[in-house]
KEDO-354863 format. One record per residue (C-alpha): x negated, y negated, z; residue in one letter. Coordinates in steps of 0.001 Angstrom, whole numbers, padded with zeros to 6 digits, always signed. Layout:
<nodes>
XYZa ...
</nodes>
This chain:
<nodes>
-025612-019918-007932m -025484-020542-004195t -022715-019120-002005v -022028-020996+001227v -019891-019841+004156a -019511-020944+007754d -020550-017999+009972p -018376-019129+012900g -017912-021638+015672q -020659-020198+017857h -023438-020375+015244r -024654-023527+013610r -026809-021665+011102q -025021-021519+007766r -025216-018554+005425v -026792-019625+002151r -027514-017022-000507l -029600-017481-003605t -029639-014635-006172p -033201-013418-006668q -033026-010410-009009r -030894-007496-010157t -032400-004015-010005i -030909-001381-012299q -031340+001694-010117v -031830+004867-012219p -029628+007797-011223v -029933+011331-012569t -027481+014153-012022g -027361+017858-012771s -024932+017862-015702r -023324+015924-018507e -019720+016916-019124a -016224+015687-019808e -012687+016797-019094g -009162+015640-018296p -008382+013209-015516l -007432+014412-012072t -003970+013593-010752l -005530+010958-008529g -007276+009355-011500q -004056+009450-013543v -002337+007671-010666n -004879+004826-010652i -004910+004595-014459a -001104+004363-014523q -001157+001593-011932w -003988-000390-013557l -002316-000191-016970s +000402-002409-015476q -001831-004695-013367v -005405-004402-014723p -006810-007261-012634d -005103-006320-009382h -006848-007401-006177f -007452-003732-005304y -008722-002607-008722s -012172-003011-007118v -012640-002107-003441l -015204-004182-001545c -016661-003054+001793v -019647-003695+004022e -022304-000987+003842l -024144-000308+007117p -027898-000897+007214v -030171-000488+010246p -032461-003237+011435a -035695-003248+009469g -034314-001591+006321a -036019-002653+003102s -034805-003135-000453v -036726+000013-001387d -034718+001952+001201d -031498+000761-000429v -032788+001586-003922v -033654+005164-002923e -030293+005549-001170t -028354+004459-004256i -030369+006867-006406a -029477+009823-004173v -025786+008891-003967l -025586+008466-007735g -027145+011894-008248a -025003+013550-005567r -021598+012210-006622h -020518+012455-010260e -017776+009861-009739a -020555+007237-009594l -021767+008290-013077r -018350+008596-014716t -016686+006467-017377s -013105+006840-018579y -011383+007040-021924d -007855+005869-021168l -006472+006229-024669g -003718+008620-025641e -005718+011642-024464e -007135+010390-021187k -010568+011798-020322r -013338+011403-017752q -016879+011350-019088l -019702+012286-016700v -023158+011073-017740a -026245+013092-016876a -028091+009875-016078s -027596+006136-015985g -028130+003112-013774t -026289+001381-010931l -026847-002314-010191p -028395-003598-006976l -028314-007375-006621e -030830-008940-004242v -030040-012327-002690c -032321-014348-000440v -031006-016097+002653l -031818-019728+003348g -034565-020723+005717q -034049-019739+009338g -034376-016863+011761r -032191-013960+010653w -031615-010732+012511g -029040-008041+013439p -026752-010530+015187r -026224-012248+011818d -025112-009089+010033r -021373-009695+010335t -021398-013263+009035s -023847-012458+006230v -021870-009363+005199a -018699-011473+005036g -020435-013832+002618t -021615-010891+000504l -018062-009572+000307l -016802-012955-000887r -019586-013017-003478l -018500-009625-004819l -014813-010585-004932r -015381-014021-006458d -017908-012838-009064n -016697-009523-010496p -018992-007589-012807d -017379-007540-016286p -018895-004082-016897d -017046-002719-013816r -019644-000147-012702p -018467+002608-010397a -020660+001181-007619m -022239-002256-007360r -024374-003088-004327v -025601-006468-003139v -028039-007110-000291v -029080-010240+001564a -032742-010323+002571v -034524-012619+004967s -036637-015431+003490p -039713-014017+005244d -042353-012241+003229e -041298-008852+004623d -037919-009099+002818g -035926-007319+005518r -032343-006460+004541v -030025-008351+006894i -026730-007108+005430a -025379-005090+002539c -022037-004767+000747a -020662-002705-002096g -017935-002995-004719a -016398+000258-005968f -014164+000921-008925s -010808+002245-007738h -010841+004627-010714m -013878+006263-009137a -012988+006226-005441v -010254+005582-002911d -010598+004442+000711h -011216+007996+001907g -014079+008374-000554a -015515+005015+000471i -015668+006133+004091e -017685+009166+002964i -020017+006951+000942l -020433+004526+003865r -021331+007391+006206r -023805+008906+003765e -025254+005492+002913f -025973+004875+006609a -027620+008293+006975e -029813+007904+003897l -030879+004298+004282v -031938+004889+007884g -033786+008198+007429d -036043+008917+004421p -036118+012627+005306s -032422+012875+004382r -032871+011437+000893r -032192+014562-001127h -029177+015462-003234v -028355+018630-001281g -026046+021475-002211t -023521+021024-005057p -020299+019245-004127r -016722+019612-005332h -016582+017008-008113q -013701+015324-009999p -014177+017629-013024l -013869+020608-010672d -010745+019072-009160q -009179+018603-012613a -009751+022284-013404r -008274+023301-010055l -005186+021169-010638e -004576+022969-013937a -004141+026340-012187t -000594+027756-011835p -000588+027378-008048a -001561+023700-008145e +000848+022956-011002r +003657+024474-008917h +002553+022319-005990r +002718+019182-008145a +006191+020083-009401r +007374+020643-005824a +006121+017144-005015a +008217+015752-007870q +011324+017480-006497v +010665+016005-003054y +010080+012535-004497l +013228+012745-006591q +015265+013279-003412r +013590+010368-001669q +013725+008051-004677t +017437+008714-004977s +018029+007023-001613k +015246+004493-001106i +016707+000955-000890p +016172-001587-003625r +014885-003909-000921l +014844-002764+002680l +013946-006118+004150y +016778-007989+002414h +017880-010719+004803m +020775-013107+004212p +020414-016819+003485d +016790-016787+002368t +015246-019088-000227s +013137-017205-002810p +010399-019069-004608g +007729-019349-001937g +004091-018286-001806d +002486-014990-000777p +000812-014808+002596l -000610-012346+005080a -000265-012471+008865v -002709-010386+010923e -002061-009097+014427l -005221-008259+016374s -004344-006712+019739s -006559-004831+022216p -003466-004187+024363a -001639-002472+021489a -004698-000324+020724a -004761+000891+024339t -001024+001544+024267a -001253+003560+021054v -003923+005821+022556r -001718+006513+025572r +001457+007216+023570v -000436+009452+021141a -001805+011545+023992a +001613+011796+025647r +003464+012784+022461t +000554+014648+020810r +001235+012731+017607a -001237+010875+015438s -002044+007288+016297r -000883+005913+012923p +002436+007692+013474s +002841+005851+016776v +002211+002580+014957v +004660+003439+012180l +007336+004486+014690a +007119+001072+016361a +007274-000672+012982i +010369+001345+012037c +012040+000570+015365a +011562-003172+014839v +012639-003091+011184l +015746-001020+011929a +016791-003384+014715h +016249-006501+012599r +017955-005208+009445t +020700-003171+011100g +019731+000015+009246d +019827+003395+010958e +017211+004996+008701e +014040+003455+007330i +013096+004918+003942v +009694+003557+003031l +006706+004319+000825p +003343+005139+002319l -000041+006270+001101m -001405+009788+001596s -005141+010405+001458g -004498+013961+000128n -007561+015328+001924r -005931+018288+003639f -007899+021032+001864d -011321+021992+003173r -013080+021488-000169h -011885+017858-000213l -013314+016787+003143l -016468+015291+001591d -015070+014772-001916y -015927+011465-003579v -013165+010633-006025g -009706+009095-006171a -007212+011345-004369l -004800+009004-002576a -001291+008692-003960q +001946+007179-002766g +004801+009135-001246t +008062+008291+000527i +009132+009043+004110a +012622+008830+005613s +012459+007901+009302v +015753+008202+011157g +015667+005610+013944v +019242+005600+015279a +019853+007513+018519g +016178+008275+019236r +014260+007127+022277d +010726+006028+021513f +008852+009284+022219d +011382+011216+020138a +011027+008626+017386l +007238+009027+017457v +007500+012824+017177a +010036+012535+014372h +007863+009995+012529t +004812+012244+012883w +006564+015287+011338t +008218+013135+008673t +004914+011597+007632v +003265+015039+007508l +006056+016334+005282e +005823+013300+003008a +002036+013511+002831s +002195+017159+001754r +004141+015984-001300h +001786+013284-002520a -000138+015003-005312r +001714+014784-008601y +001526+013508-012172d +001986+009736-011843a +003076+009355-015470a +005791+011966-014980e +006847+010276-011748r +007147+006955-013584a +009465+008574-016128r +011478+010126-013312l +011720+006787-011506d +012929+005100-014684e +015744+007624-015052r +016794+007319-011410i +016622+003527-011553a +018929+003532-014588h +021373+005823-012812e +021354+003861-009545r +021325+000492-011287g +018281-001048-009653l +014568-001708-010084l +012290-000109-007513f +009976-002340-005516r +008829+000331-003046y +008757-001677+000152e +007908-002039+002933p +004747-000115+002061l +002766+001290+005002f -000900+001860+004217n -003101+003350+006924n -006739+002400+006364l -007888+003051+009946a -009990+006130+010735p -007867+008646+012662e -009515+010524+015576p -006819+013206+015515g -003803+014096+017648p -004168+014674+021333g -007368+012658+021712t -007862+011725+025362s -006859+008105+025986p -009099+007764+028992g -007820+006241+032207a -004343+004774+031952l -004646+000991+032360p -002582-000621+035040g +000049-003256+034445t -002343-006046+035355d -004977-004753+032930e -002528-004569+030082l -001233-008025+030887r -004793-009313+030855a -005406-007611+027499a -002347-009352+026070l -004099-012657+026653a -006547-011612+023924h -003892-010988+021269t -004587-012995+018143e -002371-013895+015194l -004001-015197+012053r -002432-016068+008736w -003966-016649+005350r -002831-017130+001770p -003295-014046-000413v -002940-013069-004029q +000591-012294-005137r +001279-008669-004354n +003670-006296-006079a +005224-005336-002737k +007737-007734-001124p +006618-006491+002324v +003480-004481+003058r +001858-003287+006289f -001876-002494+006285n -003184-000764+009399l -006887-001661+009351n -008210-000756+012801q -007189+001358+015784l -010170+001598+018109d -010987-001344+020383e -008321-003468+018757r -005240-002653+016755l -005462-004745+013594v -002304-004793+011504l -001722-006957+008427d +001768-007894+007291l +001708-009073+003676w +004735-010781+002178v +005170-011615-001478e +007350-014651-000855d +007314-016733+002325d +010675-018145+001291g +012124-014668+001798v +009975-013724+004813v +008689-016963+006389p +005480-017038+008388r +007414-017480+011649q +009501-014399+010850e +006383-012334+010069a +004742-013404+013328e +007915-012590+015279s +008024-009089+013799l +004403-008389+014720l +004781-009660+018272l +007961-007605+018737a +006029-004573+017524f +003310-005265+020097e +005872-005629+022904r +007370-002229+022104v +003982-000506+022073l +002725-002080+025292v +005921-001199+027150a +005703+002375+025838a +002184+002753+027249a +003560+003729+030670h +006877+005407+029915e +009282+006502+027252d +011695+003790+026104l +015412+004210+025637t +016984+002712+022536t +018604+000024+024661a +015257-000850+026229r +013625-001067+022795m +016318-003473+021618h +015730-005667+024664d +011966-005657+024073l +012257-006470+020374i +014189-009573+021335g +015184-010512+017773l +018762-010740+016521p +020087-008147+014122t +020855-009812+010806a +024427-011017+010490e +025950-010827+007027r +029153-012338+005680s +032044-010483+004080a +030330-010983+000718d +027837-008275+001660w +028375-004523+001489l +026251-001434+002134l +026128+000716-000983l +023712+003459-002040d +021365+002669+000906s +021175-000965-000254c +022448-004221+001211r +024313-005913-001623v +025390-009555-001809d +028384-009804-004142l +027491-013399-004963r +024122-012303-006312q +025729-009494-008321v +028075-012075-009854q +025051-014198-010749s +023529-011177-012492l +026714-010635-014504l +026893-014298-015515d +023294-014178-016682d +023301-010776-018386a +026723-010738-020060l +027323-014353-021144a +029448-015530-022921p +031753-012824-021559a +034024-013712-018654v +033070-011489-015715t +034093-010825-012145r +032670-008352-009642v +034839-006720-006979f +033642-004774-003956a +036171-002041-004763e +038750-001325-007475a +040747+001817-008263d +038674+003822-005802g +035330+002780-007302h +032800+000630-005387p +031163-002440-006928l +033251-002788-010073v +032668-005372-012821a +035540-006593-014973y +034201-007903-018281v +035799-009364-021396t +034813-007730-024671i +032457-009731-026908t +030536-009019-030101d +027530-007972-028003h +029249-006128-025164v +032135-003802-025969s +031273-000634-023994t +030198+000172-020437p +026865+001463-021814e +026121-001903-023464q +027129-003796-020324a +024909-001658-018119h +021950-001907-020491a +022174-005702-020453r +022450-005800-016661c +019387-003561-016296m +017419-005793-018668a +018284-008864-016572a +017371-007289-013201l +013768-008608-013075p +015217-012102-012654d +017542-010902-009893h +015212-009038-007521p +017715-008258-004750a +020635-006986-006830v +022301-003703-007736l +024136-003475-011032t +027852-002614-010860p +028645+001059-010375r +031634+000848-012717h +032453-001369-015695y +035944-002251-016926v +036045-003786-020435l +039144-005835-021181c +040241-007632-024381p +040867-010966-022661t +040399-012652-019313a +043199-013761-016986p +043675-017345-015916t +042202-016477-012538d +039439-013868-012976p +039182-013524-009189a +042707-012033-009108d +042113-008328-009709l +045770-007597-010402a +045921-010171-013202s +043328-008518-015481w +044936-006893-018557p +044822-003185-019313a +041245-002184-020157p +039982-000880-023495r +037047+001016-022000h +035911+002010-018482t +032923+003928-017157g +029636+003843-015291t +027582+003009-018368g +024908+005565-017531r +024247+009271-017645a +023043+011023-014466p +019333+011654-014118a +018529+015342-014679p +016924+017113-011713p +013300+018176-011687v +013064+021949-011918e +010426+024044-010162l 
</nodes>
């Protein structure tokens, strides 16, 4: 097999890789043991049970290698990492009683590829590493080892390693763990004197035992209580715009902006908030303006690395949580501070039993009459230098304007993602790199995605020099707030189109005659339904509507059902419906989570 990629416009040399050999690197640890999964592992297992071949089931990253590194250096580095971190020697039994199984010894694969003829050196690392990453993604290992490494070596007799990349099982690691492995890989491959296992680390089996203690179990239950409150108000779809045409393709649009990176540093220093919180505040300001919502309730990922013993922990810890960011009435600096504290609060409640959360979500979804999509997800993958970091000299207006000339927007097709809208913050240092993924470009067209990202950049750059009033932010965003017809209503934090609810009723309850009303007898969103052999109670009507929701992704079910023996001549005339046989919500309230 030969993998070919164009390394860029400025290089004519093409990257050609020919597999040469696979080395099974022996790794030996200090113990063989087994035990229950950690909460982080349960979270990944729960997710992969639904989407086993998800794009992120394996995480692929470049691994840093110094100039002159050899294949032997990489082999010895892998051996030390495999001995040091039990997650790299762990397999999983995901049956009824889920377990992690740590092997005392084993092997990890290192694939060696040879570059085509030419002169290869450090300046080629980026293009060669990109080709290695594509090789890993396009040719997954069916055995799914915890760590799989591939190197590209020069065609010269010395076999210098030009670039290196790794693929990691998400069951074994998360992005925080990968950053630890990348740092340690760089240290070990560049310095033979460091190639020793070192003192014992906190391992996933240790974490599982810790999580079984009363204090940690109480902490997990408190997280469930917090999430129940947030899940009870998160919208079905936040970015639900009128007059869209579902049925398009997924795509990602990337904003790369040195001006925004500079602005974020300045605002973070002024507000003493984290840089990702500054980014999220700007995102929330733009979303709130475009949708007309006063509060943005959105899911985000927490690395869960707050405790000292987890700072160098290699294992899956990250879990999702939900933050409620109140945008209305806040100037930008106040919004940043509020976002910072809100994200901290949400992140403190992000370690829980994912299976129990799924059961809780199912109950709340049944009560609210919706299916959760958890969007727009905000996932911060950029290293954070910490609050209050000095921004350096404040750039002048001319410098910022010049930096804006280097803003880049790129778009690319992507695999279909479970999130209708997703923001990935990938870089925050010299450039701010922010991806906006959309599941359906019929719902969020490419032009709309680009407009959102550029509005976000305008807000940040303007905030670099001064706080922004809400009116000033609206002017900078420069996009219209969505206008909705009288067929739309705001109910239970969701924008609801009555026409789409009627379509749900027609689909779910046929052959019954149905009609939805925005309000009837003091109840919002009421469905009048004729009794049939299959639907004679509110509970049966609601169950059928819930079952049909996957085909109606932007809909809430009625909050109240009225079952009548016959239909009037004009079902749209509320007063003409006959006296009902049965009325009710069709659901029982979700019980609260107790501490």
